C-alpha positions in Angstrom: -28.0 -52.8 -67.4 -30.5 -55.8 -67.5 -27.5 -58.2 -67.4 -26.2 -56.5 -64.3 -29.6 -56.7 -62.6 -29.9 -60.4 -63.4 -26.4 -61.2 -62.1 -26.9 -59.3 -58.8 -30.6 -59.9 -58.4 -30.4 -61.9 -55.2 -28.3 -59.2 -53.5 -30.7 -56.4 -54.6 -33.7 -58.3 -53.5 -32.2 -58.7 -50.0 -31.8 -55.0 -49.4 -35.1 -53.1 -48.8 -33.9 -49.9 -50.4 -32.8 -51.8 -53.6 -36.0 -53.9 -53.5 -38.0 -50.6 -53.6 -36.1 -49.5 -56.6 -36.6 -52.9 -58.3 -40.3 -52.6 -57.7 -40.4 -49.2 -59.4 -38.9 -50.5 -62.7 -41.2 -50.4 -65.7 -42.8 -53.8 -66.4 -41.1 -53.8 -69.8 -37.7 -53.9 -68.0 -38.6 -56.0 -64.9 -40.7 -58.6 -66.6 -37.9 -60.1 -68.8 -35.5 -60.0 -65.8 -37.9 -62.0 -63.6 -38.5 -64.5 -66.4 -34.8 -65.0 -67.3 -33.5 -68.5 -67.0 -30.1 -67.2 -65.9 -31.5 -65.0 -63.1 -29.1 -65.4 -60.1 -31.3 -66.4 -57.1 -30.9 -69.0 -54.5 -34.6 -69.9 -54.6 -37.7 -69.1 -56.7 -39.1 -67.5 -53.5 -36.9 -64.5 -54.1 -38.5 -63.9 -57.5 -42.0 -64.4 -56.0 -41.3 -61.9 -53.2 -40.2 -59.2 -55.7 -43.3 -59.9 -58.0 -45.6 -59.6 -54.9 -44.0 -56.3 -53.9 -44.4 -54.9 -57.4 -48.0 -55.9 -57.5 -48.8 -54.7 -54.0 -47.1 -51.4 -54.7 -49.1 -50.8 -57.8 -52.5 -51.9 -56.5 -55.0 -49.1 -56.1 -56.9 -51.0 -53.3 -55.8 -52.5 -50.0 -55.4 -56.2 -49.7 -58.0 -58.5 -48.3 -57.1 -61.9 -46.7 -59.1 -65.0 -47.5 -58.5 -67.9 -45.3 -59.4 -71.4 -46.5 -59.3 -74.3 -44.0 -59.6 -78.0 -44.4 -59.0 -77.9 -48.2 -58.6 -81.2 -49.9 -56.4 -81.9 -52.9 -58.0 -84.0 -55.7 -56.1 -85.7 -58.4 -52.9 -84.3 -56.9 -49.5 -85.8 -57.7 -47.8 -87.7 -54.9 -45.4 -84.8 -54.2 -48.3 -82.6 -53.2 -49.7 -85.3 -50.9 -46.2 -85.4 -49.2 -46.2 -81.6 -48.8 -49.6 -81.7 -47.2 -48.3 -84.0 -44.5 -45.3 -81.7 -43.8 -44.7 -80.7 -40.2 -45.4 -77.0 -40.8 -48.2 -77.7 -43.3 -48.4 -76.0 -46.6 -49.3 -72.4 -47.3 -51.1 -71.9 -50.6 -51.1 -68.3 -51.8 -53.2 -66.7 -54.6 -53.1 -63.1 -55.7 -56.2 -61.9 -57.4 -55.9 -58.7 -59.5 -58.5 -56.8 -61.3 -58.3 -56.3 -65.0 -59.0 -52.6 -65.4 -60.1 -53.0 -69.0 -62.6 -55.8 -68.5 -63.6 -55.4 -64.9 -63.1 -59.1 -64.5 -60.8 -60.8 -62.0 -57.9 -63.0 -63.0 -55.9 -65.2 -60.7 -52.2 -65.1 -61.0 
């Protein structure tokens, strides 16, 4: 079953009804699929989108948006400097989730 999910992952992630089913899989099943080196996806963004949907679907609170402007990169590799000058700019995204056991916050 996991092999079939890895092989058809990109197709499943493109269909909303299948994406909903993927997001409902237990972490013990979904985690190894998302981490698999042989996962069939055209881009890592597909994996990120599924991971985000899973996390959002399992959060007990609503999301809050934090907008950061005029951020500066320090000690960044040349590639990041090039991205910063890109025509559309760069969107940095962080998802903060609460650890229910420690009541701390951890950035993913």
